[in-house]
C-alpha positions in Angstrom: 56.0 18.9 32.1 59.7 18.8 31.2 62.2 21.2 32.6 62.7 23.2 29.4 59.0 23.5 28.8 58.5 24.6 32.5 61.2 27.2 32.2 59.8 28.5 28.9 56.3 28.7 30.4 57.7 30.5 33.4 59.6 33.0 31.2 56.3 33.7 29.4 54.6 34.4 32.7 57.4 36.7 33.9 57.4 38.6 30.7 53.6 38.8 30.7 53.5 40.1 34.2 56.2 42.7 33.3 54.1 43.9 30.4 50.9 44.2 32.5 52.7 46.0 35.3 54.4 48.4 32.8 57.9 47.3 33.6 60.3 48.2 30.8 62.5 45.1 30.6 64.3 46.4 27.5 65.4 49.6 29.3 66.6 47.6 32.3 68.5 45.2 30.0 70.1 48.2 28.2 71.4 49.7 31.4 73.2 46.7 32.7 72.9 43.6 30.5 74.9 41.2 32.7 73.1 42.1 35.9 69.7 42.1 34.2 70.2 38.7 32.6 71.0 37.2 36.0 68.0 38.9 37.5 65.7 37.7 34.7 66.9 34.1 35.2 66.4 34.3 38.9 62.8 35.6 38.3 62.1 32.8 35.8 63.5 30.2 38.3 61.4 31.6 41.2 58.3 31.5 38.9 59.1 27.9 37.9 58.9 26.9 41.6 55.6 28.8 42.2 52.4 26.9 42.9 50.2 29.6 41.6 51.1 29.5 37.9 47.6 28.6 36.8 46.1 31.5 38.8 48.8 33.8 37.3 48.1 32.7 33.8 44.3 33.2 34.3 45.0 36.6 35.8 47.1 37.6 32.8 44.5 36.2 30.3 41.8 38.4 31.9 43.9 41.6 32.2 45.9 43.6 29.8 47.1 45.9 32.6 47.6 45.5 36.3 48.2 48.2 38.9 49.9 45.9 41.3 51.6 42.5 41.3 49.4 39.8 43.0 50.3 39.0 46.5 51.1 35.3 45.7 53.7 36.2 43.1 57.2 34.9 44.0 58.6 37.9 42.1 56.6 40.6 43.7 59.6 42.2 45.3 61.5 42.3 42.0 58.6 43.8 40.1 58.1 46.5 42.8 61.8 47.6 42.8 62.0 51.3 41.8 63.7 51.8 38.4 66.7 53.5 40.2 67.4 50.3 42.1 67.3 48.0 39.1 
């Protein structure tokens, strides 16, 4: 898989996980666009290096909502940040 394709797939997984966890990415972006853009890119980059992308994709395909981020997620800490710290 080429780099751009890998990053695109990783961005889809990050966005999908955000939706399933109920994380309002648009609100985060509106509060601080520069900081949030950097954070999003860091999350996509961490996801691209993850060895559990197949499991993550399957988990997302089977669930419209998740109450918690899976333990293997490289972005678990970012997804669990309280809104006040984002």
